[in-house]
Each structure stands twice: as structure tokens, then as C-alpha cells.
MITI-476581 format. One record per residue (C-alpha): x, y, z; residue in three letters. Coordinates in Angstrom, 3 decimals, always signed. Example, Ala and Ser with C-alpha at 12.3 -4.5 7.8 and 13.67 -1.06 7.14 Angstrom:
# residues 2
px / py / pz / code
+12.300 / -4.500 / +7.800 / ALA
+13.670 / -1.060 / +7.140 / SER
This chain:
# residues 350
px / py / pz / code
-19.975 / -56.327 / -63.169 / MET
-21.543 / -53.201 / -61.641 / ALA
-19.228 / -50.767 / -59.942 / ALA
-19.489 / -50.584 / -56.166 / VAL
-20.019 / -47.091 / -54.752 / ALA
-17.176 / -45.889 / -52.578 / ALA
-17.940 / -45.504 / -48.891 / SER
-17.455 / -42.138 / -47.189 / PRO
-14.324 / -43.542 / -45.582 / GLN
-12.925 / -44.358 / -49.039 / GLN
-13.654 / -40.856 / -50.385 / SER
-12.704 / -38.399 / -47.637 / PRO
-12.279 / -35.500 / -50.061 / THR
-15.917 / -35.391 / -51.154 / LYS
-18.526 / -33.083 / -49.696 / GLY
-18.073 / -30.799 / -46.755 / GLY
-17.955 / -27.005 / -46.570 / GLU
-14.686 / -26.323 / -44.731 / GLU
-16.695 / -24.374 / -42.162 / GLU
-13.791 / -24.185 / -39.717 / THR
-11.182 / -23.156 / -42.280 / GLY
-7.699 / -24.524 / -41.519 / PRO
-8.777 / -25.605 / -38.012 / TYR
-10.718 / -28.311 / -36.267 / GLU
-12.776 / -27.581 / -33.183 / VAL
-11.724 / -29.131 / -29.868 / VAL
-14.790 / -30.917 / -28.523 / ALA
-15.900 / -30.315 / -24.945 / GLY
-13.615 / -27.324 / -24.349 / TRP
-13.638 / -25.745 / -21.831 / PRO
-14.983 / -28.041 / -19.166 / GLN
-18.077 / -26.582 / -17.436 / PRO
-17.268 / -24.237 / -14.568 / PHE
-20.676 / -22.731 / -13.715 / ALA
-22.401 / -24.063 / -10.583 / ARG
-25.065 / -26.753 / -10.864 / ALA
-28.223 / -25.559 / -12.597 / GLY
-26.413 / -22.669 / -14.294 / TYR
-24.424 / -22.073 / -17.457 / VAL
-21.834 / -19.407 / -18.188 / GLN
-23.268 / -16.263 / -19.735 / GLY
-22.002 / -14.085 / -22.555 / SER
-18.305 / -14.662 / -23.195 / GLN
-16.857 / -11.214 / -23.675 / ALA
-13.174 / -11.982 / -23.947 / GLY
-10.372 / -14.508 / -24.075 / VAL
-6.598 / -14.172 / -23.856 / PHE
-4.140 / -17.048 / -24.168 / ALA
-1.085 / -16.210 / -22.088 / GLU
+0.200 / -19.712 / -22.881 / SER
-1.296 / -23.029 / -24.049 / PRO
-1.890 / -23.932 / -20.404 / ASN
-3.026 / -20.560 / -19.064 / ARG
-6.008 / -19.122 / -20.904 / VAL
-8.008 / -16.228 / -19.433 / PHE
-11.775 / -16.156 / -19.973 / LEU
-13.777 / -12.967 / -19.432 / ALA
-17.175 / -14.270 / -18.386 / ASN
-20.262 / -12.097 / -17.959 / ARG
-21.563 / -14.121 / -15.063 / GLY
-23.802 / -17.181 / -15.005 / GLU
-27.366 / -17.754 / -16.199 / LEU
-29.901 / -20.019 / -14.518 / LYS
-30.949 / -22.865 / -16.799 / LEU
-34.632 / -23.635 / -17.404 / PRO
-36.026 / -26.677 / -15.625 / GLU
-36.555 / -28.492 / -18.919 / LYS
-33.703 / -28.369 / -21.402 / LEU
-34.520 / -28.724 / -25.102 / PRO
-32.799 / -31.287 / -27.278 / ASP
-30.896 / -28.435 / -28.930 / THR
-28.930 / -27.647 / -25.758 / PHE
-25.210 / -28.306 / -26.211 / ASN
-23.867 / -26.758 / -23.020 / GLY
-23.916 / -23.127 / -24.193 / ALA
-26.723 / -20.638 / -23.617 / TRP
-26.856 / -19.756 / -27.309 / GLY
-28.145 / -23.242 / -28.151 / SER
-31.319 / -22.852 / -26.054 / LEU
-34.590 / -22.224 / -27.836 / GLU
-35.519 / -19.333 / -25.504 / GLN
-32.111 / -17.700 / -25.851 / ARG
-33.688 / -14.301 / -26.632 / ALA
-35.270 / -14.248 / -23.152 / ASN
-32.185 / -14.787 / -21.042 / ALA
-32.535 / -14.139 / -17.314 / PRO
-30.315 / -11.572 / -15.615 / THR
-26.832 / -12.973 / -15.182 / ALA
-25.441 / -13.500 / -11.695 / GLU
-21.980 / -11.933 / -11.780 / LEU
-19.963 / -14.884 / -10.553 / ARG
-16.701 / -16.343 / -11.949 / ASN
-16.165 / -13.230 / -14.056 / CYS
-12.441 / -13.890 / -14.595 / ILE
-11.560 / -17.549 / -15.027 / VAL
-8.270 / -19.210 / -16.028 / ILE
-8.265 / -22.644 / -17.647 / VAL
-5.506 / -24.991 / -18.774 / ASP
-5.007 / -26.566 / -22.188 / GLY
-7.573 / -29.266 / -21.456 / ALA
-10.133 / -26.641 / -20.454 / GLY
-9.988 / -27.386 / -16.731 / ARG
-10.523 / -24.361 / -14.498 / MET
-7.292 / -23.739 / -12.565 / ILE
-8.176 / -20.319 / -11.114 / GLU
-11.243 / -18.142 / -10.631 / SER
-10.716 / -14.598 / -9.437 / TRP
-13.957 / -14.515 / -7.501 / THR
-12.394 / -12.001 / -5.096 / GLN
-12.858 / -9.381 / -7.834 / TRP
-16.405 / -10.257 / -8.910 / ASP
-17.728 / -7.364 / -6.827 / HIS
-15.945 / -4.867 / -9.083 / LEU
-18.406 / -5.649 / -11.865 / PHE
-21.563 / -5.180 / -9.736 / ALA
-24.032 / -2.845 / -11.388 / GLY
-22.713 / -3.626 / -14.877 / GLY
-22.705 / -6.660 / -17.110 / ARG
-19.206 / -7.954 / -16.417 / GLY
-15.927 / -7.574 / -18.303 / PRO
-15.756 / -6.411 / -21.917 / HIS
-12.256 / -7.560 / -22.974 / LYS
-9.136 / -8.957 / -21.321 / ILE
-5.502 / -8.554 / -22.436 / LYS
-1.838 / -8.710 / -21.447 / ILE
+0.685 / -6.352 / -23.042 / SER
+3.250 / -8.281 / -25.128 / PRO
+5.907 / -5.876 / -23.832 / TYR
+5.262 / -6.310 / -20.093 / ASP
+7.696 / -8.732 / -18.384 / PRO
+5.374 / -8.929 / -15.352 / GLU
+2.413 / -9.886 / -17.583 / LYS
-0.134 / -7.739 / -15.801 / HIS
-3.723 / -8.478 / -16.767 / VAL
-5.881 / -5.638 / -18.063 / TRP
-9.669 / -5.854 / -18.013 / VAL
-11.985 / -3.390 / -19.752 / ILE
-15.398 / -2.908 / -18.122 / ASP
-17.572 / -0.910 / -20.483 / ASP
-20.713 / -0.463 / -18.391 / GLN
-18.818 / +0.503 / -15.242 / ARG
-16.646 / +2.879 / -17.339 / HIS
-13.374 / +1.472 / -16.044 / GLN
-10.066 / -0.085 / -17.044 / VAL
-8.580 / -2.400 / -14.407 / LEU
-4.963 / -3.600 / -14.160 / GLU
-4.174 / -6.702 / -12.062 / PHE
-1.028 / -8.598 / -11.194 / THR
-0.717 / -11.790 / -13.182 / ASN
-1.741 / -13.949 / -10.234 / ASP
-4.799 / -11.817 / -9.544 / GLY
-3.773 / -11.062 / -5.983 / LYS
-3.496 / -7.315 / -6.448 / GLN
-5.461 / -4.644 / -8.258 / LEU
-2.562 / -2.493 / -9.451 / VAL
-4.394 / +0.374 / -11.119 / ARG
-7.900 / +1.615 / -11.836 / THR
-8.598 / +4.087 / -14.609 / LEU
-11.992 / +5.763 / -14.695 / GLY
-14.507 / +6.349 / -11.912 / GLU
-16.727 / +3.335 / -11.181 / PRO
-20.216 / +3.821 / -12.589 / GLY
-19.565 / +7.454 / -13.556 / VAL
-19.283 / +8.248 / -17.275 / PRO
-17.408 / +11.280 / -18.539 / GLY
-15.371 / +12.665 / -21.411 / ALA
-12.431 / +14.295 / -19.634 / ASP
-8.941 / +12.955 / -18.907 / ASP
-10.080 / +10.963 / -15.854 / LYS
-13.299 / +9.381 / -17.110 / HIS
-14.549 / +7.078 / -19.840 / PHE
-17.981 / +6.429 / -21.277 / ALA
-18.159 / +2.719 / -22.056 / ARG
-14.561 / +1.941 / -23.085 / PRO
-13.951 / -1.120 / -25.219 / THR
-10.293 / -2.143 / -25.801 / ASP
-6.602 / -1.387 / -25.206 / ILE
-3.305 / -1.654 / -27.134 / ALA
+0.347 / -0.836 / -26.347 / TRP
+3.517 / +0.504 / -27.919 / LEU
+6.839 / -1.172 / -27.011 / PRO
+7.714 / +1.688 / -24.602 / ASP
+4.536 / +1.068 / -22.567 / GLY
+2.491 / +3.909 / -24.055 / THR
-1.077 / +2.680 / -24.395 / PHE
-4.309 / +3.588 / -26.152 / PHE
-7.900 / +2.929 / -25.082 / ILE
-10.862 / +2.942 / -27.437 / THR
-13.668 / +4.789 / -25.671 / ASP
-16.141 / +3.543 / -26.989 / GLY
-19.913 / +3.095 / -27.099 / TYR
-20.609 / +6.674 / -25.966 / VAL
-17.485 / +8.864 / -26.266 / ASN
-16.374 / +7.645 / -29.739 / THR
-12.721 / +8.517 / -29.230 / ARG
-9.229 / +7.093 / -28.704 / VAL
-7.376 / +8.113 / -25.532 / VAL
-3.564 / +7.999 / -25.284 / LYS
-1.635 / +7.477 / -22.014 / PHE
+2.069 / +7.142 / -21.220 / ASP
+3.502 / +4.035 / -19.539 / LYS
+2.630 / +5.460 / -16.109 / ASN
-1.000 / +6.006 / -17.118 / ALA
-0.551 / +9.770 / -17.439 / LYS
-3.113 / +11.200 / -19.859 / TYR
-1.481 / +12.526 / -23.051 / LEU
-4.171 / +13.240 / -25.639 / MET
-7.416 / +12.158 / -27.238 / THR
-8.962 / +12.240 / -30.699 / TRP
-12.230 / +11.350 / -32.367 / GLY
-15.803 / +12.632 / -32.452 / THR
-19.136 / +11.074 / -33.403 / LYS
-19.625 / +10.741 / -37.148 / GLY
-18.590 / +8.883 / -40.264 / ASN
-15.919 / +11.165 / -41.664 / GLY
-12.171 / +10.451 / -41.580 / PRO
-11.040 / +10.335 / -37.951 / GLY
-14.617 / +10.205 / -36.652 / GLN
-16.129 / +7.105 / -35.065 / PHE
-19.363 / +5.285 / -34.505 / ASN
-18.387 / +2.762 / -31.838 / LEU
-14.606 / +2.264 / -31.853 / PRO
-14.688 / -1.315 / -30.564 / HIS
-11.155 / -2.703 / -30.912 / SER
-7.599 / -1.499 / -31.494 / ILE
-4.161 / -2.877 / -32.370 / ASP
-0.762 / -1.530 / -33.466 / ILE
+1.680 / -2.652 / -36.171 / ASP
+5.488 / -2.703 / -36.034 / ARG
+5.591 / +0.778 / -37.613 / ASN
+3.548 / +2.201 / -34.721 / ARG
+0.429 / +2.662 / -36.833 / ARG
-2.871 / +2.239 / -35.012 / LEU
-5.769 / +0.247 / -36.479 / TYR
-9.198 / +0.941 / -34.997 / VAL
-12.282 / -1.205 / -35.601 / ALA
-14.913 / +1.479 / -36.254 / ASP
-17.651 / -1.074 / -35.734 / ARG
-20.895 / +0.714 / -36.545 / SER
-19.280 / +2.579 / -39.448 / ASN
-18.363 / -0.835 / -40.925 / SER
-14.698 / -0.016 / -41.405 / ARG
-11.142 / -0.110 / -40.094 / ILE
-9.408 / +3.248 / -39.680 / GLN
-5.623 / +3.681 / -39.597 / VAL
-3.797 / +6.439 / -37.669 / PHE
-0.299 / +7.368 / -36.615 / ASP
+0.428 / +7.327 / -32.886 / GLU
-0.603 / +10.971 / -32.535 / ASN
-4.022 / +10.517 / -34.072 / GLY
-3.266 / +11.624 / -37.636 / LYS
-5.672 / +9.900 / -40.021 / PHE
-3.859 / +7.747 / -42.599 / LEU
-6.327 / +5.389 / -44.242 / ASP
-9.638 / +3.545 / -43.997 / GLN
-10.838 / +0.129 / -45.134 / TRP
-14.600 / +0.200 / -45.800 / PRO
-17.222 / -2.517 / -46.281 / ASN
-16.431 / -4.682 / -43.253 / ILE
-19.893 / -5.246 / -41.850 / ARG
-19.186 / -5.106 / -38.105 / GLN
-15.584 / -5.574 / -36.989 / PRO
-15.922 / -6.735 / -33.373 / TYR
-12.270 / -7.524 / -32.694 / HIS
-8.993 / -7.076 / -34.560 / ILE
-5.497 / -8.470 / -34.060 / MET
-2.228 / -7.843 / -35.892 / ILE
-0.080 / -10.952 / -36.116 / THR
+3.692 / -11.371 / -36.218 / ALA
+3.582 / -11.666 / -40.020 / ASP
+1.998 / -8.199 / -40.093 / GLN
-1.408 / -9.283 / -41.249 / HIS
-4.580 / -7.975 / -39.628 / LEU
-7.309 / -10.428 / -38.663 / TRP
-10.885 / -9.358 / -38.021 / VAL
-13.763 / -11.129 / -36.285 / ALA
-16.896 / -9.877 / -38.031 / ASP
-19.933 / -10.023 / -35.762 / GLY
-22.489 / -9.948 / -38.587 / VAL
-21.083 / -12.415 / -41.110 / THR
-19.543 / -14.454 / -38.271 / ASN
-16.351 / -14.864 / -40.273 / LYS
-12.661 / -14.451 / -39.592 / PHE
-11.143 / -12.115 / -42.212 / LEU
-7.439 / -11.832 / -43.054 / GLU
-6.064 / -8.597 / -44.562 / TYR
-2.634 / -7.326 / -45.476 / ASP
-1.791 / -3.934 / -43.995 / LEU
-2.890 / -2.173 / -47.166 / ASN
-6.412 / -3.434 / -46.527 / GLY
-6.465 / -6.188 / -49.164 / LYS
-8.640 / -9.171 / -48.208 / LEU
-6.533 / -12.337 / -48.371 / LEU
-8.742 / -15.066 / -46.908 / TYR
-11.900 / -15.632 / -44.885 / SER
-13.691 / -18.511 / -43.186 / TRP
-16.439 / -19.147 / -40.654 / GLY
-20.190 / -19.614 / -40.500 / THR
-23.099 / -18.631 / -38.254 / TYR
-24.584 / -21.056 / -35.759 / GLY
-24.587 / -22.455 / -32.240 / SER
-23.277 / -25.894 / -33.216 / PHE
-19.622 / -26.759 / -32.518 / PRO
-17.310 / -24.890 / -34.865 / GLY
-19.847 / -22.230 / -35.868 / ALA
-19.918 / -18.702 / -34.425 / PHE
-22.443 / -16.291 / -32.985 / TRP
-20.765 / -12.964 / -32.310 / GLY
-17.026 / -13.493 / -31.723 / VAL
-16.248 / -10.622 / -29.361 / HIS
-12.540 / -11.329 / -28.829 / GLN
-10.105 / -13.973 / -30.026 / PHE
-6.578 / -15.028 / -29.120 / SER
-3.889 / -17.423 / -30.330 / VAL
-1.389 / -19.321 / -28.161 / ASP
+2.233 / -20.215 / -28.925 / SER
+1.190 / -23.617 / -30.324 / GLU
-1.150 / -22.026 / -32.874 / GLY
-4.412 / -22.881 / -31.094 / ASN
-7.183 / -20.345 / -31.658 / LEU
-9.656 / -19.304 / -28.953 / TYR
-12.884 / -17.458 / -29.825 / ALA
-15.184 / -15.886 / -27.200 / ALA
-18.787 / -15.457 / -28.370 / GLU
-20.873 / -12.682 / -26.881 / THR
-24.187 / -14.110 / -28.163 / PHE
-23.297 / -17.800 / -28.366 / GLY
-22.333 / -17.759 / -24.679 / GLY
-19.249 / -19.918 / -25.114 / ARG
-15.536 / -19.808 / -25.828 / THR
-14.355 / -22.352 / -28.364 / GLN
-10.875 / -23.743 / -28.906 / LYS
-9.619 / -24.676 / -32.368 / PHE
-6.410 / -26.498 / -33.211 / LYS
-4.685 / -26.354 / -36.602 / PRO
-5.558 / -29.213 / -38.917 / ARG
-2.748 / -31.576 / -39.848 / ALA
-1.112 / -30.239 / -42.983 / GLY
-2.997 / -26.929 / -42.844 / ALA
-1.759 / -24.095 / -45.051 / ASP
+0.191 / -21.976 / -42.544 / ARG
-0.656 / -18.773 / -44.417 / SER
-4.314 / -19.350 / -43.568 / LYS
-3.751 / -19.788 / -39.840 / LEU
-4.084 / -16.842 / -37.477 / ILE
-0.497 / -16.370 / -36.373 / GLY
+0.916 / -15.333 / -33.000 / PRO
+0.423 / -11.785 / -31.767 / THR
+2.877 / -9.232 / -33.116 / ALA
+5.598 / -7.978 / -30.801 / LYS
């Protein structure tokens, strides 16, 4: 008697490419928040304060074409004419959603701060701040903004709006921020200035280092920064295709080459460094000696693929959030049942 071929349901281990690594994508997340006839624009940043309070840094909203192609899946990156995007209307620039992706807050009262630029660049909360103030980097307006957690107050503004500079009171397209436990913080600055700027907990300027170039301690677009438990600083030197390591006073310690374009980096509680590579569209896991441990991810605009992850975040339940600057969406991933925990992006180090 001839053997009967097994159905796909009977052979679940066959085929597949494990495109989403140890995760599965959460369909339909977040729920649409742009007004009718529009879609959210470039997603510059995401920060998960908790599983039910996730901040999205949204570069405004784009008007949809009258006729949508069959490829449209709710994100601008899936449109056929995606290279000819209209100018974004800077609305709903800072949005907070819950675990189901429902918008629970929109800080529209602050949308005007981004006028003349392209909207926020990254969004973070210091792990050492009991008040959980929200920091927003605006690269094109050359500013760093600090808000209360509820968004009712603008606590501090660093940099002069719309005015670039290279002194202790100005930036030229800053990109990211990271903190020491005592509140000292560092800003990567950035697309133009190619330096790191150090401030004390009261935002008093302390020092700066870095010049344009590809030598040790030089930069070509320092785009992201994080700090390990030994107070070493890791800087994503994006256009030099490397990570550089420094002590807290700017002394060069090490470099990890051959990382095509590190858009965002994060050090986890297990003291591993994760990178979102904007060219290969992969997540890369390294130990703190620079050894590659694991990688996953693939390019595309379909659910679970990536097109330019600009910032990522992980909540206390292990869910991963990835904001795509070119894909125009933020995706949520949950750990697969039985996933190898060493391959999951762990919680932020503290």
C-alpha cells in the first residue's frame, strides 16, 4: 500500500526560515491612530515603560493615495510609491499605547515643538529616575527635551531650537542619550558634530570628545549609545560600521568593526549588547568583548520583516518592540512558547 504524504499540520517542523528568531509577531499591533485618509509616518523611536504603557515617537502622518495597491498592509512602507512620500503633517508625534496597541494618550500639546523639523528622533526614560521623566531627542531641531511622565510639563530643554552649534549650549543633529546611575548623562551629537557630550545630573556641561574621521575615538555619525555595569560607554559609530567603547571620561578602549550600519544599541541585564543593523535588517547579539553570539531578522515590509529598525525596546514581560524609520511602523513581538531564553533580547540593564 502506498504511503500517504503527511499534511503540513502533521509535520510542523518542516520548512520555514525562522525569520522572526525566537519571537512571533503580534498581528494588528498597534491599532491605527492616524486620522482618516492618513497613515503614521516614519517611526523613529519606541520605549516600553511597561507592558501597558509603550511610547511611540512618530514623525507625523502621511496622506494616503486615493487608490491603495493590493500590497498595502497599513504601513507606508508597503505602498508601491513609498519612495515618493508626501511631506508629513507633524501630528500625534508622541503617542502612548497599551498592551493591545490601543492609543491611551497623545501628547498633541507638544506637536508644535517639532515644527520646522521632521519630528522626534528617539525617546527614552532613564532606568535610574524614580519620576520616569521622558526624554525626546529631536535631531533636526537640534534639541533634547525632558518631559514629566504624564506629559503635562516640559521640564528641561537642551539646545537652541533650530540653531545648530558645537559649543556647550548647542547641538548639531543629536541622536541619542544614556545615563549613569548617579544621573550623569551622555548625548551622541550626531549627524553633524560627530561627538559625545557629557552632562551632570543637573544638565551642567562637563566635557565633550570626538571629531570627524575613522580613527580611534573619531566618529562618522554616532547614532546610539548605552552603558554597561562597569560604566563603559558603547557608541554606535554608524557610518564607520563599528561600535566604539570608551570609559566615562572619553578614553578610547576598544572597537568592534564590520557591523554594517548599527542604528540602535541596547545593553541588557545579562550584559550582552544587542544591535539593530539598518542595512542587513537583523538583530545582532554580542558579548561585551565584541563576539557575535546570535543574529536573526530579514528585510521586507510584510509582518515580521524589518525595514530600518531605528530604535527598539523590551518590556518586563519580554515583548520586543521595533520602530522602523523606513517601514513606517512599530511592530510588537512576543516570545515563542519554549523559546531559548539566551536568544531573547533581555530587559534593559540597570
